[in-house]
PDB file of the backbone (N, CA, C, O) and the ligand in Angstrom, with CONECT records:
HET     ZN  A 101       1
ATOM      1  N   MET A   1       6.996   4.350  -1.381  1.00  0.00           N
ATOM      2  CA  MET A   1       6.354   4.885  -2.580  1.00  0.00           C
ATOM      3  C   MET A   1       5.099   4.077  -2.880  1.00  0.00           C
ATOM      4  O   MET A   1       5.072   2.860  -2.694  1.00  0.00           O
ATOM      5  N   VAL A   2       4.058   4.767  -3.347  1.00  0.00           N
ATOM      6  CA  VAL A   2       2.799   4.112  -3.677  1.00  0.00           C
ATOM      7  C   VAL A   2       2.720   3.889  -5.194  1.00  0.00           C
ATOM      8  O   VAL A   2       2.956   4.806  -5.980  1.00  0.00           O
ATOM      9  N   VAL A   3       2.383   2.650  -5.588  1.00  0.00           N
ATOM     10  CA  VAL A   3       2.301   2.305  -6.996  1.00  0.00           C
ATOM     11  C   VAL A   3       0.866   1.965  -7.363  1.00  0.00           C
ATOM     12  O   VAL A   3       0.208   1.189  -6.670  1.00  0.00           O
ATOM     13  N   GLN A   4       0.385   2.543  -8.450  1.00  0.00           N
ATOM     14  CA  GLN A   4      -0.964   2.229  -8.918  1.00  0.00           C
ATOM     15  C   GLN A   4      -0.934   0.949  -9.742  1.00  0.00           C
ATOM     16  O   GLN A   4      -0.068   0.781 -10.601  1.00  0.00           O
ATOM     17  N   THR A   5      -1.878   0.042  -9.484  1.00  0.00           N
ATOM     18  CA  THR A   5      -1.885  -1.233 -10.187  1.00  0.00           C
ATOM     19  C   THR A   5      -3.310  -1.646 -10.518  1.00  0.00           C
ATOM     20  O   THR A   5      -4.237  -1.368  -9.756  1.00  0.00           O
ATOM     21  N   GLU A   6      -3.485  -2.316 -11.663  1.00  0.00           N
ATOM     22  CA  GLU A   6      -4.814  -2.775 -12.081  1.00  0.00           C
ATOM     23  C   GLU A   6      -4.953  -4.257 -11.765  1.00  0.00           C
ATOM     24  O   GLU A   6      -4.094  -5.058 -12.132  1.00  0.00           O
ATOM     25  N   ARG A   7      -6.042  -4.623 -11.080  1.00  0.00           N
ATOM     26  CA  ARG A   7      -6.270  -6.013 -10.743  1.00  0.00           C
ATOM     27  C   ARG A   7      -7.771  -6.266 -10.697  1.00  0.00           C
ATOM     28  O   ARG A   7      -8.509  -5.527 -10.046  1.00  0.00           O
ATOM     29  N   ASP A   8      -8.221  -7.308 -11.386  1.00  0.00           N
ATOM     30  CA  ASP A   8      -9.653  -7.649 -11.390  1.00  0.00           C
ATOM     31  C   ASP A   8     -10.512  -6.449 -11.788  1.00  0.00           C
ATOM     32  O   ASP A   8     -11.541  -6.175 -11.171  1.00  0.00           O
ATOM     33  N   ASP A   9     -10.073  -5.739 -12.827  1.00  0.00           N
ATOM     34  CA  ASP A   9     -10.812  -4.583 -13.332  1.00  0.00           C
ATOM     35  C   ASP A   9     -10.979  -3.490 -12.293  1.00  0.00           C
ATOM     36  O   ASP A   9     -11.882  -2.660 -12.393  1.00  0.00           O
ATOM     37  N   ALA A  10     -10.118  -3.493 -11.308  1.00  0.00           N
ATOM     38  CA  ALA A  10     -10.160  -2.450 -10.290  1.00  0.00           C
ATOM     39  C   ALA A  10      -8.772  -1.843 -10.138  1.00  0.00           C
ATOM     40  O   ALA A  10      -7.756  -2.483 -10.409  1.00  0.00           O
ATOM     41  N   THR A  11      -8.760  -0.607  -9.702  1.00  0.00           N
ATOM     42  CA  THR A  11      -7.483   0.053  -9.480  1.00  0.00           C
ATOM     43  C   THR A  11      -7.093  -0.058  -8.009  1.00  0.00           C
ATOM     44  O   THR A  11      -7.881   0.257  -7.117  1.00  0.00           O
ATOM     45  N   TRP A  12      -5.885  -0.502  -7.777  1.00  0.00           N
ATOM     46  CA  TRP A  12      -5.377  -0.629  -6.419  1.00  0.00           C
ATOM     47  C   TRP A  12      -4.135   0.228  -6.274  1.00  0.00           C
ATOM     48  O   TRP A  12      -3.477   0.594  -7.249  1.00  0.00           O
ATOM     49  N   TYR A  13      -3.844   0.532  -5.030  1.00  0.00           N
ATOM     50  CA  TYR A  13      -2.643   1.300  -4.740  1.00  0.00           C
ATOM     51  C   TYR A  13      -1.785   0.484  -3.789  1.00  0.00           C
ATOM     52  O   TYR A  13      -2.194   0.139  -2.681  1.00  0.00           O
ATOM     53  N   GLU A  14      -0.591   0.190  -4.257  1.00  0.00           N
ATOM     54  CA  GLU A  14       0.282  -0.702  -3.504  1.00  0.00           C
ATOM     55  C   GLU A  14       1.419   0.049  -2.831  1.00  0.00           C
ATOM     56  O   GLU A  14       2.081   0.887  -3.444  1.00  0.00           O
ATOM     57  N   CYS A  15       1.629  -0.264  -1.569  1.00  0.00           N
ATOM     58  CA  CYS A  15       2.790   0.246  -0.852  1.00  0.00           C
ATOM     59  C   CYS A  15       4.007  -0.534  -1.335  1.00  0.00           C
ATOM     60  O   CYS A  15       4.108  -1.741  -1.115  1.00  0.00           O
ATOM     61  N   GLU A  16       4.924   0.160  -1.990  1.00  0.00           N
ATOM     62  CA  GLU A  16       6.075  -0.529  -2.564  1.00  0.00           C
ATOM     63  C   GLU A  16       6.988  -1.066  -1.471  1.00  0.00           C
ATOM     64  O   GLU A  16       7.758  -1.997  -1.706  1.00  0.00           O
ATOM     65  N   THR A  17       6.909  -0.499  -0.307  1.00  0.00           N
ATOM     66  CA  THR A  17       7.800  -0.916   0.772  1.00  0.00           C
ATOM     67  C   THR A  17       7.443  -2.293   1.308  1.00  0.00           C
ATOM     68  O   THR A  17       8.322  -3.130   1.513  1.00  0.00           O
ATOM     69  N   CYS A  18       6.138  -2.534   1.538  1.00  0.00           N
ATOM     70  CA  CYS A  18       5.749  -3.801   2.160  1.00  0.00           C
ATOM     71  C   CYS A  18       4.791  -4.609   1.293  1.00  0.00           C
ATOM     72  O   CYS A  18       4.511  -5.765   1.610  1.00  0.00           O
ATOM     73  N   GLY A  19       4.275  -4.023   0.193  1.00  0.00           N
ATOM     74  CA  GLY A  19       3.427  -4.778  -0.724  1.00  0.00           C
ATOM     75  C   GLY A  19       1.954  -4.767  -0.369  1.00  0.00           C
ATOM     76  O   GLY A  19       1.160  -5.436  -1.030  1.00  0.00           O
ATOM     77  N   LEU A  20       1.571  -4.029   0.651  1.00  0.00           N
ATOM     78  CA  LEU A  20       0.183  -3.947   1.056  1.00  0.00           C
ATOM     79  C   LEU A  20      -0.640  -3.208  -0.002  1.00  0.00           C
ATOM     80  O   LEU A  20      -0.183  -2.219  -0.575  1.00  0.00           O
ATOM     81  N   LEU A  21      -1.874  -3.704  -0.257  1.00  0.00           N
ATOM     82  CA  LEU A  21      -2.732  -3.105  -1.270  1.00  0.00           C
ATOM     83  C   LEU A  21      -3.866  -2.312  -0.633  1.00  0.00           C
ATOM     84  O   LEU A  21      -4.431  -2.725   0.380  1.00  0.00           O
ATOM     85  N   PHE A  22      -4.192  -1.177  -1.229  1.00  0.00           N
ATOM     86  CA  PHE A  22      -5.281  -0.330  -0.750  1.00  0.00           C
ATOM     87  C   PHE A  22      -6.175   0.028  -1.924  1.00  0.00           C
ATOM     88  O   PHE A  22      -5.693   0.157  -3.050  1.00  0.00           O
ATOM     89  N   ASP A  23      -7.473   0.190  -1.679  1.00  0.00           N
ATOM     90  CA  ASP A  23      -8.377   0.591  -2.762  1.00  0.00           C
ATOM     91  C   ASP A  23      -8.530   2.113  -2.820  1.00  0.00           C
ATOM     92  O   ASP A  23      -9.086   2.655  -3.775  1.00  0.00           O
ATOM     93  N   GLU A  24      -8.035   2.786  -1.795  1.00  0.00           N
ATOM     94  CA  GLU A  24      -8.063   4.241  -1.802  1.00  0.00           C
ATOM     95  C   GLU A  24      -6.641   4.772  -1.815  1.00  0.00           C
ATOM     96  O   GLU A  24      -5.806   4.375  -1.002  1.00  0.00           O
ATOM     97  N   LYS A  25      -6.381   5.676  -2.751  1.00  0.00           N
ATOM     98  CA  LYS A  25      -5.026   6.204  -2.845  1.00  0.00           C
ATOM     99  C   LYS A  25      -4.636   6.957  -1.579  1.00  0.00           C
ATOM    100  O   LYS A  25      -3.480   6.926  -1.157  1.00  0.00           O
ATOM    101  N   SER A  26      -5.620   7.637  -0.973  1.00  0.00           N
ATOM    102  CA  SER A  26      -5.328   8.390   0.245  1.00  0.00           C
ATOM    103  C   SER A  26      -4.920   7.449   1.373  1.00  0.00           C
ATOM    104  O   SER A  26      -4.056   7.777   2.187  1.00  0.00           O
ATOM    105  N   ASP A  27      -5.558   6.261   1.414  1.00  0.00           N
ATOM    106  CA  ASP A  27      -5.204   5.278   2.439  1.00  0.00           C
ATOM    107  C   ASP A  27      -3.784   4.781   2.223  1.00  0.00           C
ATOM    108  O   ASP A  27      -3.008   4.646   3.170  1.00  0.00           O
ATOM    109  N   ALA A  28      -3.454   4.511   0.967  1.00  0.00           N
ATOM    110  CA  ALA A  28      -2.119   4.020   0.652  1.00  0.00           C
ATOM    111  C   ALA A  28      -1.059   5.071   0.984  1.00  0.00           C
ATOM    112  O   ALA A  28       0.008   4.755   1.511  1.00  0.00           O
ATOM    113  N   THR A  29      -1.371   6.311   0.666  1.00  0.00           N
ATOM    114  CA  THR A  29      -0.412   7.383   0.933  1.00  0.00           C
ATOM    115  C   THR A  29      -0.203   7.563   2.428  1.00  0.00           C
ATOM    116  O   THR A  29       0.924   7.740   2.890  1.00  0.00           O
ATOM    117  N   ALA A  30      -1.306   7.517   3.186  1.00  0.00           N
ATOM    118  CA  ALA A  30      -1.210   7.666   4.639  1.00  0.00           C
ATOM    119  C   ALA A  30      -0.411   6.516   5.235  1.00  0.00           C
ATOM    120  O   ALA A  30       0.416   6.712   6.126  1.00  0.00           O
ATOM    121  N   HIS A  31      -0.671   5.308   4.729  1.00  0.00           N
ATOM    122  CA  HIS A  31       0.068   4.147   5.220  1.00  0.00           C
ATOM    123  C   HIS A  31       1.555   4.267   4.898  1.00  0.00           C
ATOM    124  O   HIS A  31       2.413   4.027   5.747  1.00  0.00           O
ATOM    125  N   GLU A  32       1.841   4.646   3.649  1.00  0.00           N
ATOM    126  CA  GLU A  32       3.219   4.676   3.179  1.00  0.00           C
ATOM    127  C   GLU A  32       4.069   5.638   4.023  1.00  0.00           C
ATOM    128  O   GLU A  32       5.262   5.414   4.223  1.00  0.00           O
ATOM    129  N   LYS A  33       3.435   6.707   4.511  1.00  0.00           N
ATOM    130  CA  LYS A  33       4.176   7.674   5.314  1.00  0.00           C
ATOM    131  C   LYS A  33       4.622   7.065   6.636  1.00  0.00           C
ATOM    132  O   LYS A  33       5.644   7.453   7.202  1.00  0.00           O
ATOM    133  N   ARG A  34       3.830   6.094   7.125  1.00  0.00           N
ATOM    134  CA  ARG A  34       4.162   5.499   8.420  1.00  0.00           C
ATOM    135  C   ARG A  34       4.896   4.177   8.270  1.00  0.00           C
ATOM    136  O   ARG A  34       5.456   3.665   9.239  1.00  0.00           O
ATOM    137  N   CYS A  35       4.898   3.614   7.049  1.00  0.00           N
ATOM    138  CA  CYS A  35       5.470   2.287   6.826  1.00  0.00           C
ATOM    139  C   CYS A  35       6.988   2.366   6.727  1.00  0.00           C
ATOM    140  O   CYS A  35       7.530   3.132   5.930  1.00  0.00           O
ATOM    141  N   ASP A  36       7.667   1.567   7.543  1.00  0.00           N
ATOM    142  CA  ASP A  36       9.124   1.513   7.407  1.00  0.00           C
ATOM    143  C   ASP A  36       9.564   0.209   6.754  1.00  0.00           C
ATOM    144  O   ASP A  36      10.747   0.005   6.480  1.00  0.00           O
ATOM    145  N   GLY A  37       8.590  -0.679   6.506  1.00  0.00           N
ATOM    146  CA  GLY A  37       8.882  -1.926   5.802  1.00  0.00           C
ATOM    147  C   GLY A  37       9.710  -2.918   6.605  1.00  0.00           C
ATOM    148  O   GLY A  37      10.055  -3.991   6.111  1.00  0.00           O
ATOM    149  N   ALA A  38      10.025  -2.560   7.836  1.00  0.00           N
ATOM    150  CA  ALA A  38      10.889  -3.417   8.638  1.00  0.00           C
ATOM    151  C   ALA A  38      10.151  -3.980   9.842  1.00  0.00           C
ATOM    152  O   ALA A  38      10.736  -4.690  10.659  1.00  0.00           O
ATOM    153  N   ASP A  39       8.862  -3.663   9.952  1.00  0.00           N
ATOM    154  CA  ASP A  39       8.091  -4.127  11.089  1.00  0.00           C
ATOM    155  C   ASP A  39       6.910  -4.953  10.614  1.00  0.00           C
ATOM    156  O   ASP A  39       5.832  -4.406  10.383  1.00  0.00           O
ATOM    157  N   PRO A  40       7.091  -6.275  10.464  1.00  0.00           N
ATOM    158  CA  PRO A  40       6.035  -7.149   9.923  1.00  0.00           C
ATOM    159  C   PRO A  40       4.785  -7.159  10.793  1.00  0.00           C
ATOM    160  O   PRO A  40       3.715  -7.519  10.302  1.00  0.00           O
ATOM    161  N   SER A  41       4.876  -6.782  12.053  1.00  0.00           N
ATOM    162  CA  SER A  41       3.713  -6.799  12.930  1.00  0.00           C
ATOM    163  C   SER A  41       2.684  -5.780  12.454  1.00  0.00           C
ATOM    164  O   SER A  41       1.495  -5.923  12.738  1.00  0.00           O
ATOM    165  N   TYR A  42       3.120  -4.773  11.746  1.00  0.00           N
ATOM    166  CA  TYR A  42       2.195  -3.755  11.263  1.00  0.00           C
ATOM    167  C   TYR A  42       1.257  -4.337  10.211  1.00  0.00           C
ATOM    168  O   TYR A  42       0.095  -3.939  10.134  1.00  0.00           O
ATOM    169  N   ILE A  43       1.744  -5.269   9.405  1.00  0.00           N
ATOM    170  CA  ILE A  43       0.923  -5.861   8.342  1.00  0.00           C
ATOM    171  C   ILE A  43      -0.190  -6.711   8.939  1.00  0.00           C
ATOM    172  O   ILE A  43      -1.305  -6.736   8.419  1.00  0.00           O
ATOM    173  N   GLN A  44       0.110  -7.399  10.016  1.00  0.00           N
ATOM    174  CA  GLN A  44      -0.896  -8.228  10.657  1.00  0.00           C
ATOM    175  C   GLN A  44      -1.812  -7.354  11.475  1.00  0.00           C
ATOM    176  O   GLN A  44      -2.742  -7.856  12.107  1.00  0.00           O
TER     177      GLN A  44
HETATM  178 ZN    ZN A 101       3.802  -0.492   3.660  1.00  0.00          ZN2+
END
């Protein structure tokens, strides 16, 4: 699930599964669909 969050006067979209932040909601949504949260190599 993607969560909208405010940080440094900017809106970010966070992948609730792995905690990754995106500045574009579409990017976060696309990531979230592929994120299983169990593969740390994806974050790096
Ligand atoms: Zn993720």
